[in-house]
C-alpha positions as MATLAB code, in Angstrom:
seq = 'MKKIILLLFVLFILYWLGTMTVPKMIERSSNPVKEQAPYDVSEQAMQLYLSLDFVADLHCDALLWGRNLTQKADFGHVDFPRMQEANVAMQVFTIVSKSPRGQNMDFNRADTQDNITLLNIVQGRPVSNWFSLINRTLYQSAKLQEFADEYGKDFIFIKSKADLERLIESRKTNKNVIGGLLGIEGAHALEGNMQNLERVYEAGVRLIGPVHFFDNELGGSAHGESGEGLTEFGKAVIKRMNELNMIIDLAHVSPKMFDDILEVSEKPVMVSHTGIRAVLNSPRNLSDDQIRRLAEKGAIIGIAFFDMAVGPDEIKGIVASIKRVKNLVGVQHVALGSDYDGSVAVPFDITGLPIIVEALLQEGFTEAEIRAIMGENVKRFLLENL';
ca = [
     -11.851   -4.530   17.726;
     -14.112   -3.251   14.934;
     -16.596   -2.002   17.522;
     -13.836   -0.118   19.338;
     -12.630    1.455   16.095;
     -16.208    2.414   15.186;
     -16.753    3.912   18.639;
     -13.555    5.938   18.390;
     -14.564    7.134   14.932;
     -18.002    8.223   16.184;
     -16.408   10.004   19.140;
     -13.994   11.766   16.802;
     -16.862   12.927   14.543;
     -18.822   14.183   17.554;
     -15.753   16.023   18.844;
     -15.102   17.552   15.424;
     -18.732   18.694   15.159;
     -18.426   20.171   18.645;
     -15.383   22.219   17.657;
     -17.386   23.630   14.737;
     -20.365   24.767   16.832;
     -19.648   25.012   20.563;
     -16.953   27.763   20.486;
     -19.289   30.170   18.675;
     -22.040   29.435   21.188;
     -19.654   30.098   24.081;
     -18.407   33.361   22.595;
     -21.888   34.642   21.792;
     -22.976   34.086   25.383;
     -19.708   35.408   26.871;
     -19.427   38.655   24.880;
     -22.894   40.143   24.350;
     -23.488   43.601   22.891;
     -26.347   45.457   24.576;
     -27.161   47.562   21.493;
     -26.497   46.229   18.027;
     -25.019   48.258   15.161;
     -25.636   50.518   13.337;
     -25.427   53.311   15.889;
     -26.989   56.763   15.622;
     -25.096   59.860   16.706;
     -25.379   63.527   15.793;
     -23.841   64.822   12.592;
     -21.452   66.959   14.659;
     -20.197   63.941   16.616;
     -19.818   61.781   13.524;
     -17.953   64.458   11.567;
     -15.560   64.950   14.469;
     -15.100   61.207   14.880;
     -14.352   60.637   11.198;
     -11.812   63.470   11.294;
      -9.784   61.758   14.035;
      -6.368   60.739   12.736;
      -5.618   58.109   15.361;
      -8.304   56.192   17.265;
      -6.895   53.535   19.594;
      -8.107   51.089   22.220;
      -5.839   49.532   24.842;
      -7.478   46.177   25.578;
      -9.249   43.445   23.617;
      -9.251   39.656   24.157;
     -10.499   38.638   20.700;
      -7.574   36.227   20.127;
      -8.936   33.943   22.855;
     -12.071   32.907   21.015;
     -10.766   31.369   17.809;
     -12.561   33.660   15.362;
     -10.818   34.574   12.128;
     -10.280   38.267   12.812;
      -9.769   39.025    9.122;
     -13.467   38.321    8.561;
     -16.345   40.471    9.768;
     -18.529   38.680   12.300;
     -22.056   39.422   13.491;
     -21.088   38.618   17.088;
     -18.254   39.525   19.412;
     -16.855   43.036   19.618;
     -13.776   43.416   17.382;
     -12.382   42.186   14.079;
     -10.228   43.815   11.402;
     -13.095   44.802    9.054;
     -14.997   46.440   11.913;
     -11.840   48.296   12.945;
     -11.640   49.709    9.414;
     -15.338   50.530    9.373;
     -14.926   52.355   12.696;
     -11.859   54.410   11.640;
      -9.823   52.699   14.375;
      -6.088   52.964   13.770;
      -4.788   50.618   16.464;
      -6.025   47.921   18.802;
      -4.107   46.239   21.598;
      -4.849   42.507   21.331;
      -4.271   40.816   24.656;
      -3.633   37.110   25.290;
      -5.607   35.404   28.054;
      -4.067   32.059   29.024;
      -5.885   31.181   32.256;
      -9.143   32.146   33.946;
     -10.387   30.645   37.235;
     -13.834   29.108   37.416;
     -16.179   31.425   39.300;
     -13.955   34.393   38.466;
     -14.960   37.453   40.491;
     -13.644   40.843   41.559;
     -13.031   39.959   45.220;
     -11.254   36.620   45.757;
      -9.871   33.942   43.432;
      -7.513   31.040   44.083;
      -4.761   30.198   41.605;
      -5.512   26.471   41.892;
      -9.200   26.804   41.005;
     -10.343   24.895   37.919;
      -9.255   26.779   34.796;
     -11.891   27.819   32.243;
      -9.372   28.225   29.410;
      -8.332   24.563   29.514;
     -11.829   23.428   28.571;
     -12.154   26.218   26.019;
      -8.947   25.110   24.271;
     -10.234   21.538   24.133;
     -13.629   22.416   22.652;
     -11.963   24.805   20.183;
      -9.938   21.918   18.812;
      -6.676   23.699   19.521;
      -3.472   21.607   19.564;
      -3.135   19.119   22.427;
       0.118   20.894   23.334;
      -2.039   23.907   24.361;
      -4.374   22.037   26.638;
      -2.209   22.047   29.761;
       0.534   24.566   28.935;
       0.112   28.289   29.572;
       3.168   29.259   27.538;
       2.011   27.150   24.577;
      -1.408   28.811   24.680;
       0.333   32.178   24.702;
       2.636   31.412   21.793;
      -0.306   29.959   19.843;
      -2.345   33.161   20.169;
       0.742   35.198   19.263;
       1.149   33.134   16.103;
      -2.530   33.600   15.254;
      -2.174   37.393   15.262;
       0.834   37.071   12.961;
      -1.171   34.743   10.724;
      -4.053   37.229   10.556;
      -1.612   40.061    9.847;
      -0.054   38.095    6.982;
      -3.479   37.254    5.569;
      -4.591   40.905    5.691;
      -1.465   42.011    3.839;
      -0.568   45.702    3.610;
      -3.755   46.767    5.395;
      -2.573   45.438    8.784;
       0.664   46.289   10.595;
       1.746   44.104   13.517;
       3.355   46.717   15.772;
       6.565   45.446   17.357;
       8.615   48.653   17.418;
       8.465   52.427   17.273;
       9.320   52.153   13.557;
       6.241   49.948   12.974;
       4.028   52.498   14.726;
       5.540   55.328   12.680;
       4.847   53.304    9.538;
       1.200   52.908   10.594;
       0.864   56.646   11.240;
       2.427   57.520    7.895;
       0.389   54.940    5.954;
      -2.904   56.242    7.349;
      -2.195   59.709    5.944;
      -3.057   58.352    2.497;
      -5.032   55.194    3.324;
      -7.349   55.066    6.348;
      -7.925   51.341    5.742;
      -4.478   50.583    7.132;
      -4.851   49.398   10.738;
      -2.447   48.098   13.344;
      -2.317   45.803   16.327;
      -0.019   45.613   19.344;
       0.206   42.309   21.220;
      -0.030   41.986   24.989;
      -0.411   39.353   27.695;
      -2.966   39.527   30.496;
      -1.277   37.835   33.418;
       2.390   36.828   33.498;
       1.501   33.399   34.852;
       1.831   32.723   31.109;
       5.612   32.763   31.654;
       5.297   29.731   33.959;
       7.941   31.167   36.297;
      10.653   30.957   33.635;
      12.580   34.062   32.551;
      13.445   32.393   29.256;
       9.751   32.447   28.403;
       9.832   36.249   28.602;
      12.385   36.176   25.798;
      10.215   33.713   23.843;
       7.081   35.863   24.014;
       9.092   38.940   23.081;
      10.369   37.128   19.994;
       6.748   36.159   19.225;
       5.790   39.850   19.121;
       4.511   40.573   22.642;
       5.257   44.165   23.678;
       2.951   44.615   26.706;
       2.425   42.453   29.786;
       0.136   42.772   32.790;
       1.945   41.005   35.669;
      -1.240   39.444   37.086;
      -4.837   38.767   36.140;
      -7.509   37.445   38.526;
      -5.242   35.373   40.793;
      -1.797   35.490   42.371;
       1.126   34.090   40.408;
       4.920   33.796   40.459;
       5.297   37.591   40.111;
       3.134   38.496   43.098;
      -0.382   39.347   44.207;
      -3.527   40.154   42.241;
      -6.153   42.689   43.324;
      -8.544   39.734   43.222;
      -6.242   37.061   44.703;
      -5.439   35.602   48.110;
      -2.192   37.136   49.330;
      -2.263   40.858   48.575;
       1.496   40.550   48.138;
       3.771   42.819   46.178;
       6.443   41.826   43.679;
       8.406   38.650   44.336;
      12.091   38.483   43.428;
      11.057   36.822   40.164;
       8.554   39.622   39.612;
      11.227   42.265   40.104;
      13.480   40.480   37.614;
      10.667   40.391   35.039;
       9.940   44.111   35.461;
      13.610   45.022   35.059;
      13.986   42.869   31.946;
      10.794   44.348   30.478;
      12.334   47.807   30.956;
      15.429   46.657   29.079;
      13.299   45.339   26.217;
      11.074   48.468   26.070;
       8.047   46.319   26.906;
       5.039   48.147   28.361;
       4.057   47.237   31.938;
       0.275   47.114   32.456;
      -0.908   47.592   36.052;
      -4.494   46.436   35.464;
      -5.495   43.860   38.135;
      -2.392   44.279   40.348;
      -2.696   44.314   44.146;
      -2.128   47.665   45.885;
       1.218   46.396   47.174;
       2.315   45.260   43.712;
       1.194   48.642   42.359;
       3.545   50.344   44.816;
       6.408   47.966   44.097;
       6.196   48.324   40.317;
       6.185   52.113   40.487;
       9.326   51.859   42.619;
      11.130   49.223   40.515;
      10.237   50.310   36.992;
      12.476   52.943   35.470;
      10.001   53.599   32.654;
       6.394   54.804   32.433;
       3.634   52.251   32.899;
       0.004   52.061   31.857;
      -3.283   50.716   33.147;
      -4.881   49.285   30.027;
      -8.470   48.800   31.235;
      -9.896   50.007   34.497;
     -12.511   52.051   36.247;
     -12.181   54.818   38.840;
     -13.157   54.271   42.474;
     -14.686   57.727   42.746;
     -17.173   56.600   40.075;
     -17.540   52.929   41.103;
     -15.939   51.533   44.254;
     -14.361   48.224   43.221;
     -11.073   46.470   44.052;
     -10.195   46.489   40.325;
     -10.556   50.275   40.076;
      -8.049   53.062   40.745;
      -8.112   55.397   43.725;
      -7.448   59.118   43.319;
      -4.059   58.676   44.984;
      -3.117   55.905   42.547;
      -4.161   58.092   39.608;
      -1.931   60.926   40.835;
       1.023   58.587   41.305;
       0.532   57.098   37.842;
       0.533   60.574   36.323;
       3.801   61.360   38.105;
       5.295   58.345   36.270;
       3.966   59.529   32.890;
       1.335   56.790   32.695;
      -1.822   56.556   30.639;
      -5.047   55.079   31.978;
      -7.487   53.207   29.739;
     -11.118   53.442   30.813;
     -13.065   50.207   30.433;
     -16.565   49.939   28.961;
     -18.320   47.319   31.130;
     -20.600   47.703   34.140;
     -18.317   46.146   36.778;
     -15.751   48.854   36.003;
     -17.888   51.936   35.315;
     -21.382   51.172   36.624;
     -24.697   49.997   35.131;
     -25.101   53.044   32.862;
     -21.875   52.340   31.013;
     -21.747   55.399   28.757;
     -22.389   57.749   31.660;
     -19.786   55.866   33.707;
     -17.181   55.951   30.933;
     -17.499   59.719   30.609;
     -17.522   60.255   34.385;
     -14.341   58.161   34.705;
     -12.607   60.070   31.911;
     -13.660   63.346   33.505;
     -12.319   62.295   36.911;
      -8.881   61.494   35.487;
      -8.851   64.736   33.493;
      -9.761   66.829   36.532;
      -7.215   65.113   38.783;
      -4.133   64.934   36.554;
      -4.954   66.240   33.083;
      -6.519   64.891   29.915;
      -3.112   63.736   28.628;
      -3.258   60.728   30.966;
      -6.564   59.154   29.869;
      -7.428   56.807   27.001;
      -9.869   54.092   25.918;
      -9.460   50.589   27.362;
     -12.677   48.821   26.439;
     -11.966   45.200   27.486;
     -13.715   44.171   24.271;
     -14.222   40.420   23.866;
     -13.175   39.987   27.485;
     -16.163   37.930   28.702;
     -18.090   41.116   29.398;
     -21.266   42.722   28.116;
     -20.613   46.094   26.475;
     -23.005   48.854   25.354;
     -21.710   48.775   21.735;
     -19.122   47.011   19.620;
     -16.091   48.782   18.166;
     -18.192   50.455   15.455;
     -20.034   52.321   18.227;
     -17.065   54.416   19.365;
     -18.648   57.607   17.932;
     -21.107   57.304   20.834;
     -18.251   58.207   23.192;
     -17.441   61.296   21.121;
     -21.110   62.314   21.330;
     -21.163   61.854   25.107;
     -17.909   63.781   25.573;
     -19.221   66.679   23.482;
     -22.354   66.783   25.611;
     -20.157   66.995   28.740;
     -18.295   70.000   27.345;
     -15.021   68.376   26.315;
     -13.174   70.320   23.635;
     -12.231   68.919   20.231;
      -8.568   68.836   21.248;
      -9.393   66.928   24.440;
     -11.520   64.423   22.528;
      -8.727   63.808   20.026;
      -6.343   63.126   22.913;
      -8.715   60.734   24.674;
      -9.716   58.827   21.550;
      -6.155   57.931   20.588;
      -3.591   60.717   20.443;
      -2.509   60.030   24.033;
      -1.904   56.367   23.170;
       0.044   57.327   20.064;
       2.270   59.726   22.028;
       2.846   57.248   24.846;
       3.853   54.409   22.513;
       6.099   56.616   20.391;
       7.914   57.613   23.561;
       8.157   54.153   25.104;
       8.303   51.395   22.479;
];
């Protein structure tokens, strides 16, 4: 018996040590930055960037990794101190609850081994999270609230139009005040239960992407098996989201689900992080026809920062994608949607956003257009739809 107790104790110590070291190793390898800060841009670009009242990004998965976002890290892409350093007013923090092993842009099965299960175990997260998608989701929601409480008056957890207005007003006198809006990447997190939609809403979620890299109870993913549109459950979720003023995110949806959501939803939608097929032909990117139809619905489109969305020269691809949307439907429909901390390599972390301003200036974008792209479009959209 003593030997068994000793063995269990040793195993517990080894597990505890693993939770202290392995998650950081995983995150460092999963979210590299190709060029480390500090970043050099022209004085003109930096002055314009620092004058921006509202810089916003539509997609970041930092809650997945277990970092304390109130502390500045030397790895990963986003945390609260770096948001303040970068003059970023608002970040959408998105919850990832499941990710298939071998995840790719072309074909993924829903029953493939899940990467997030193992990640939750090695992170030392509660056992209740290990095999429950809704528990993982509620846990990450609670973590953002915990970080918000710890950061005090300098962080506003945006759950309503009034919260966003408070952020805008606060930043007029204190640029250190930042805000976060909470989303879900893939409504498989609801586990096919409408009551769970109410639970995540109560937890602060205000944006949901119906699918991620595989099909689920709502319908088909752009990277899944079926190519299906909305199921009856999916239609019910979309309608209830409309009633709750929750934002519908069309990133990763199948073409058929794209069509169905535009037909079913009575409110504008967004695509939080994507590329443009005219720049890089990929099943996760938008066609010109889809862009036009989104604009007709009053949507905004967040341009991602990683090579599988915009091409190997990411900065050139980001600007080309922004330019394509502007030329097709107007600059009022385009925004930033980095996919920071989303298991992707990016050219710069959040403190490198002035690089985008520099690149846009070089392409002939006006100051007014740059202000719109860097955050004013997001601010307008959320004020109209939250």
